[in-house]
Each structure stands twice: as structure tokens, then as C-alpha cells.
N, C-alpha and C positions, 0 to 999 in steps of 0.2 A: 645535498639530496634534495629533490622535488618530489613530493608525494601527495598524493590525494586519495581519499575514499572512492572507490570507484563503483561499488557493489555492496549490496548487503542481503544475505540468505535469507528467504521467507519461508519457513517450513509450513507446506499446504497438504491438505488431504489427498489432493489430486490436480496433476498438471493441467489437465484440459479445463476443469473448472476454474482453477485460479487464472489460466490465460483468458477464459470467456469474461470473468469478472473485469480484471485489469484491462483488457483490450477493448472489450464491448461496451461494458458500463463507464469505466474511469477513463477511457480514451488513451491509454498507454500504447505507445508501439511494442511490437513484438520485434525483439531485435534478433534474438537466435533461438532455434529448437532445433537441438542436434542429439540425435539418437547416441547413446553411450552403453548399449548391451541392455542391461535391466534398469539403466537411469537414463535420463536426458538432461542437457545442459540448456535451460530454459531462462533468457532472461526478458525483462520488459524494463520500458523507461517511460517516464512521464513525458507528454507531447513536448514539454518545454526544456527538455533534458534535464541533466543532474544524474544523482546516484541511480543506479540500475538496480532492479530487484531482481536476484537469482531465486526463481521459483523451486524449491525443493520439496519434492514429495516425500512426506514421511515413510520411514521404513522402520517397521516394529513398533512395539509399546512404547518404548521410552520417547522415540521422535513423534509418535502419534498423540502423547499427552501433552507435547510442547506445542501443538497446532493452536493457535489463538492465544497462547500464554506465553510467548517468548520472553515478555518482559514482566513476568510476574503480576500481570493485571494492570500494569502501567500503561499509559501513552506511550509508544516508543517510536513512531513513524510520523513524520510531519509533511504535509503536502502542502506546499505554498502556493498561492494563486494570485494573480495582479487584480481580479475581481471576486471577492468574497460571494457577494450576493447572487451573481451570475452562476458561478459553479455549486453553490449550497442548492439553489432551486432546480440546477439539472440534475444533482446528485440524488436529491428528495425525490424527484420526478422519476427517476431511474430506479427507485426503492432501495436506495442507501439508507440506512438506519442512524439518525443522530442522537446520541444521548442527551442533549442539552440544546437549548435556542442559541443562536449566535450571541456572543457577548463580547463587549468592548474592553479591551484589555489596554495597558500603558504600551505594549507593543505591538498591537494590532487587533483586528477582529479574529475571533476563532471560535471553534465548536469541535467537540469530540463527537467522532464517528466510529464504527464498527463495519469491518470489511466482513463478508460473509463466512469468514472462518473463525472470527471472534477477535481478532487483532484489533486493538484500540489506535485510532489515529487523531490527530489535529488537522483540520482544514484551518489554514491561517492566511490572511492577507495582511502582511507587516504595515506597521503605520510609516508613511512615507517622511 
């Protein structure tokens, strides 16, 4: 059997706000936005490809409480880049909030940032 993780669901408060952030600010591509009655099937993908995000609008109090806390406060999404300084500068210019200054680790350059919904991400350029 050949398998791969194709997508990860990201619970967001609003489809359109999430599309605007990921497509306009982060420059992801909108892959699908399909109406399904009261829901939509919305997927976005980083410009370089890879695992897609399924933007899932929260329904009800339980899902609403998960927005921004799907990993219990930990970093759980990792955005890899081939040029950390370029992308870090572009993200800061676009208003993305970083929790720390870039740091050099054994595995590469990294800094933690939050999306507007509270999810913690790493921006990382792996060591060559």
C-alpha cells in the first residue's frame, strides 16, 4: 500500500476570513471552494505544494472552542521555506505576528508565529 497525508483539517471561525488570510497574506492557492448545503469544502495549498489545509468552519460551542487551540497550545503546523529571511520579512510586512526572533537550531532557521485564529506555526528553513 502506498499512502500519504493529503490534507489536514484546520477549524476556523469563518471560511472567507480564512481564505483571505491564507490566499492574500500567505499566498496559498485556493484549490477548492465547493458549496455543500450549510457547509463548504474549502482547501488551500502552499504555493510550493504539499499537504493541503481543509478550512473547516466551526459549528457549535465545542468546535468554536477548538479554533486556535487544536494542538493544546503547541506548535502543530510547520511551514517550510527555501528562504527564511525573505519569507519572514514578507510575513512581518503583511502583519503576521511572530512570537520570537528567528533562531538558528541544529535543524535550520526557525521562528514561531500565529495565524489570526490563534494557531501556532513554525516558519522553518531546514539546514542543507
